[in-house]
N, C-alpha and C positions, 0 to 999 in steps of 0.2 A: 231253275235258280232265281233270285229273286235280290236286285240290288243290295239294299243292305247287309244279307251275310259275302257278296260276290266284299263290297268294300271293307270286313271284316277280316274274312279267310287271305281276302290283295293285301292288307299292308299289317297283322296282327308278327308275322317275324319280325315288321321292318321295325315297328314301335317293339318291341325283346329287342334287339338292337342296339335301338338307338337307347334308355331305358338302359343298357347295360356301359353305353358308351359316356353316356353323365356320369358316374359315379364313377368310369376310369381319369373324366377329365376335372369333377367335384377335388379326386384325390393328387390331381397332376398340378393343382390350380395351388392347391394348398400349399405345395415344393414352390410354387414359387412368389407367392403370400411372405415364405420365409429368402427370397432370398430381397424380394422388395424391402425387409424390414433389415435385414441385414448392407443394405440401402443406405439405410434411410440411421443404421449408425452411427454412418461413418463419415455423416454431415457432422462438420464442426464447424459451417458458418452460418450467422444467421443473412437475415432475408434482406438487409444491404452490405452483402455481399458475396450478390449474386453474375456482379458481371468482371468480380476480381477472376485475376489468376490463381489456376491453384499450383501446390506448392513443388515441388523437384518432387518426390514421393511419393505424391497423384502421383503425375505425370505418370512411371514409374508401375506403380501399384493400377493404370490401367490399362497402361500396356500387357502385363503382365492378364488382366480380366481379357485382355483383342488375343493374345496367343494362343488363351484357353478358347473362345470363340474356336478361333482356326481349327484347333484340333477336332472341335465339336463339328463341322465344318458349315456354322451358321451364318459364316458376312457373302454373302451376299445380294443378284440386287440395288436396291436402293439403299437398302441396311450399311451395304459392305459398302457400296458409297458415298454415303456419308459419313464411317465410322475410319477412309485416308483421310478423308478433308477435316476430321477435330483433329487428328492426330499432326498430322501437314502441318494445323497452325504453329505459328511461334507460340503462344498465349491460348493458352485451354479455359475459360471460364466453368466456376462453378455450375451453372444452370447448364451452362454446356454434355458435362462430364455425370451430373443432376440423370440427365435429360439422355443420355447416346445410354449409362449403364442399367433404363426402369425399361429403357430399350431392348438390353441385351438381353433382358430376365424375360420378357413375352415372347422376342425372337426365339429364343431355347425354351420356351411352355411349346407354342408353336411345337421345332422342332420336335418334341416328344412326341405331343400326340399325330404327328406327321406318318407312321408310320402305325395307329389305331385308324384316322381317319382312309389309308388307304383297305384298312383291314374290313373296314364299316361297309364302306362305298363295294368291294369286290363284292361279300358273298350276299350284302341288296343287292345289288345286279343282276350278282348269276339265278337268288330265288327267284328276282319276279321273269326273268329269264326262262329259268321252268316251267315259268307258273305259264309264260306263254305256254308254250312246248308241249305242255299236258292240257288245256287251253284244247287246243289248234293236234290236234296229234296226228302229226307229220305219219303219210305212209310211207315213205323212204325211209328206214334203219339203220341209220348213225351216228353219232356221236353229238348229240349239241350240245352244246358249250359259249360261254360271254369269252371272247379274250380283255386280257387288265388293256392291254393297246386301245381296247374302245372305252374300257372305260377311264381311260387315262386323257384320252384327247374331247370326254367330256367334261374335264377339268380343264383345260387347255381353251377352248372354244366360249363365246360369252353367251351367258344360260337367262334365261328370260329375264331375268331383270339387267343384265344387260354386258352384265363383265363377269369374266371368266374368274373359274375359282380358286387360284394358283393368287392368283390378283389381289382378289379379291382377301385374306389370309392372312397375304403378307400386307397391307394396309391395315388389316386390322388391329396387328402387334402394334402398329406404329399408336390407331386409333388411343390401343388402352394405355398405351406405355403414356400418351398425353393427356389421357383423363387423371389418370396417376396425379400426374406431375401437375400441370395446376393446382389441386388436390392439396400438394405441395410447398408450393409456395404458396398459395394460402396461412396452409397451415407457422412456416415459419416470418406471415407478414402479422399474421397472428403473435405469435411469439410465441408459438405451439413445435412440443419436440417430434415429430411425424411416426405417428405409429397401425400398422394398417389394421390394433387389432381396433381399433377408436371406429364410433357406427357411419363413419362421414364414410371411410373409404372402404367400408365393407356394405353398404350403398353403391357406390362407384361395382365394387367384385360380382357384384346379384344385377344386375344390371348390365356391366358386359356379357355376360352369364347367357342370361334372357336371348340377351341381341344375338345371343349363338344359337343360342340351345336351350330352349326352356319345356318343361312338361307339369302341365298343369290341370293332376286324374291322367283322367285319358283324351286329352286340349295334346296336341305337341304344336311348337310353333321356334321359327330364328330361322339366321341363316342358313343351320346345320340344317334342319330341317325340307328348306326349301330346294336346297339341295340334294338332298336327298333324292326327296318325290320325282324330281325331274330324269336322275338315275333312274329313277324305278319305274316311270313310266316310258322313258326311253330304251331301255333295257328290254322290256314288257313288249316295244312294235319289233326293239330287231330280232325280235322270234319270229314276227311275225313276218317283214322282213328275208332273211333269211331263208325262210321253211319255204316265201315265193310266189307262192299260190296267184292267179291276178284276182282270180272272185274275192280274195280270200278283203272277207271284212271287220271288221274293230267293228265295236258299241262301246259310244260316251257314257261315259254312269258318269252322274257328278254328285258329291258329299250334300244333301239337299239335310240344314239348321238354317240357322238365325244369322251366319254368314254367306250362303249361296245365293252370291251377285245374276244377276241376269244373265249375262255367257252362258255359268255353268249350267243355268238351269237350262234355257230354254235350248241349250243342245246333250240335254239327258238325253236317252235313249233314242242317239245321231245316227246312221248307221256310217262307215266311213271306211272304202277301200280303202287294204296296209298298201297294195304296188297298182293300183289304179289312180287313176283322174278322179277328183271327183268339186261337184261344182254345189255351193252348200249358202246358204242367209246366218247370218252370224249376228245378232248386238255386238253394237261395240260401243260402246263408254266413253270413247271419243269424240264420237262420228251423234251418240246418244238415238243410235236408227238402225234396222236391221242392215247390216254392207250384204252385200254376197261376195262371196270368197270361191275361188278358183286353186285350188294348191293336188300338189302329187303327190296321193300319198297320205299321214297326220307330220306335221311340221307344230311344237312347242308350242304356246302365246297363241295358235290359232284353234286348230282342232286336239289340239293334245297334248295335256296339264300338265305341268298350270300355268293357264288359259293368262295371256298378258293382256292393257287396257281392267286396272279399276282393279293390279296388283292385290291378294289375303292370299296371305299360309290354309290350305286346304287338301283336303285328300280324293280329289276326283280323280278318275282312273281311263281306264279302255278294257273290256273287256273284246274273246272271242271268242266267249259259249253267247250269240246270236240267241240267247235259251229255244230256239225253234226255226226252220226254217217259214217261211210267209207260208205258204201254204197251210202246213199244222195249226198259224197261230192264227192262219182266218178258220180253219175248223174249228179249233177248239170257240172261239168265240160263236161261231154261228149254232152249235154246241147250247151255251148258254143258251142262247136269242129260243132258240128252242121253248127250252126247257124253263127256265128264270127269265123271263122276258122285260121283267117290268127292269129287275137291281142290276141286268146292264147296258151300257152307254149306248149313242147312237151309234158313235164312229166306233173304225175296227183304231184307230191312230189314239182317238179317245183311253177307251179299255189297254192295249197293250202298255200305254204308259202308262197308265194306275197296273198294272200286272208286273209288273217292274223296276216300278216305283215304289210299291206300299205295298207294305208283306201283308199285314195287318189286311188292305183290302185282300191281297190273294187266299192271302187262308180263312177269313168269312163266308167271299164267293162260294170258293172253294165246299164251304161245310152247306152253301143253298142250294149248288148244282149237287150233292148227296138227298139230300132233304128234297131238292125239289121234281129227284130223277121219281124217288119213295112217294111224294102227291103225284104228282103225273100218272106214271104209273098205276098209282093205287083208283083216279078215278076211270081210266083206264078200261082193265080191265072187269069193276066191278064191281070188284070187292064186297065195297062198303060206300055209300053214299056222303057226301066229304061238303059238309054246312059252312066251314069256315074257308077265308080266301086262303091262297096262299103269306101270303104274312101274317096270321093271324095264327095259321098253325103257325110257322118259320117259330115266330117269336112261342107260343105251345111247348113247342120240341127246347126251348136252349131253356123258357123256363124252370120246367121239369123237371130237365137233367141239371137247373143250376141247382131246385130245389133239393134232388136226391142224394145232393151230391154226401157220401159218407156217409150214410146214415145203414143204420147195424140193423140186418137180422138173427133177432134175434135166437142164439146158439148156436149160430152160423159163423157169423163176422156185415166187414162193409161191404157194401154191395156193388158190383159195377155197376157201368153208363147204360141207361133207361135204354133198351130197345123201341124203332120208330112204330111198329107198330103193338107193341105195345102199348106205344103211347096215343096210337090207332084204335088198340081196346078202350082205355081211358075214359078217353071224347067218346065212342059208339056206347061207352054202358053207364054215361056219369059215377066214376066212380076219380075224384079229386085223387093229386097228388096229396092231399094232406091225408089221405084216403089209407093210399099205398106208406106212407109213414108212420101210419099210428096202427096198422096193422105187422109189419115187418117187423118194430118194434115192444108194443106190447098185446101178442093176439092172443085170445081167446083156447086156441088149440093150432099145431102145425104139427103136418106128415109125411109122411114119404109117399111120393107116388113114386108106383115101377113105368107110368106111362111118359117118356119123352125122362128119367133120370130126375126127377127134381121132386122140390120140398114145396109144400103147401099151407099158407099163413090164413089163419079164416077168421072173423073179427071181425062182429055187425049185419052176419049174410053178402060177407061181399070175401073174396079168396084171391089170393096173388101167387103166383109160383113161378119159382126160380132156380135155372139152372144150376146144379149138387153142382158140378166139375165148372164149371165159369164164377156162379153167385151175380149169376148177369139174371133178372127180373126176363119171366118168358112172357107169362103172360098174367090178367088180370080180368077177374068176375067173377059177375051178381050170384052166390048159391043158397043150399043150405047146411052147406058142409057136410060133415060122418053125421051117422043116425045118431053119433048119442047129442049130439052137439044140443 
C-alpha cells in the first residue's frame, strides 16, 4: 500500500468528523451572535460614558446574569476570578459590564461546545487506535481499546505548540470577547449603534472561526485540527506501546505537498522502534542543519507528527505497515533489476523512497515489470526475434493499447485490452494499430471460427481474430481470407 493510500485511509474518518463538528460549531456560534446582539441592544450609553458607573438596575441585572452562569457551571478559572472581582467593586463601569457580558457569551459558547469536543476527540482517538491495532495484528487476543483518561491527559498536558488544550480554549474565549469588545468601542466612538450583522463584526467572527477550525475544500487547518492530529497520532502510537513488542517498528509518512517542511520530507520513510531506543539525524529549522536525536520510542515534535521547528498544519503520520520485510524489499528490488535494469534506481534506498511515496511511479514500474517479463522471456525462448529495445517496445505497447482503447468491433461491441502477444504479432507481421482499428470497425467480411471460439475480421488481406467471450484481440495475421473473398 503506497503512502497516498495510507494517508487517505488514515484521515478519512477524522475529516468526516471535523466537517460534522464544524456544522455544530456554526450552529452554536449563531446562538452566540444572538446573545451578543442582546448585549448590544442593552447598550444605553455613548462612547464618553464608557467609564461612568452603571445604575443600580443594571447592577441587579448583571447579578442575575451571574446567577445564571453559576447554574450553568460557567464560573471557572480566570473568568470566575474576574467576575467576582467586578461584583465586589463599589462602582462597576459601563465598559467593565460590557466586557464581562461579552466574555460570558463566549464562555457559554465554549461550555456548549465542550461536550461535542469530548465526543470528537474520543471517536477520533478510538478510530486511530483501532487502525494501529489492525495494522499490527497482535497475536494476543484481547479487547484493545483506548481509555478516556488517556485522551483527557493529552488535553491537560502541553501540546506541540507548548500549551495545553484546556488552557488554550479558556484563553480563546477571552480573546474572542476582547476582539468583539474593541470593535464595539470603535462603533460607539463613531456614534454607530453596534450590530452583529454588520460586515465588520461578521469578518471578526469569520477570522475567529478560521483560527479555531477552517475547512477549505480538502484542506483543514486551525487550532482544533492541530490538536486532533496530535491526539490521532498519539493514539496510533499508543496502540504500538500497548502491544509492547520490543522490535515493533513504525514508519514515518510525510504529507507531500507545497507546504512540506524539510523536517517531514527528510524523515519520510524513516523507521523507528516503538518500544526501544532510536538514534537518527533530522533536519532542524532552528539549527539550519541535520541534528542527531536519541529518543526512546516516538515523541511528538521530534519523530512523531506534528513536528516542531517551523510548525505548520499538515497530516503527516506513522504506520505500522512497513509494507514488507527488509529481505522481501530486497528480493523485489533485485527482481526488477534483473528484468528492467535501466528503469530501476541504482540504490535500494532510492527505490524504497519512490516505491512508498510515489504511487504513480510504483504503478508504472509494476506495469514495466509485467511487460519486461514478457519481453525478456520472449527473447530467451527464441520464439521470435525482437528488433526493438525494451524502451521502444514499452512505448509501442502503451501507444497501441491507448490508440485501440474503446474500439468498436462491428456487430460485437467494444473490444478489451490488447494482449502483449497480439502486439508481438503486429510487430512481426507489420500490421499497424491503424490496420487493426480499420479491420474491426469496417471489415470486408467476418466469420465465426470454431478454433479457439473466435470471430475473424478480414480486410485488405489482413485478419484479426477476437475472443468471443472476452472480446479481446487474440491475434493478427495476413492471409487471403475465405475462398469467396
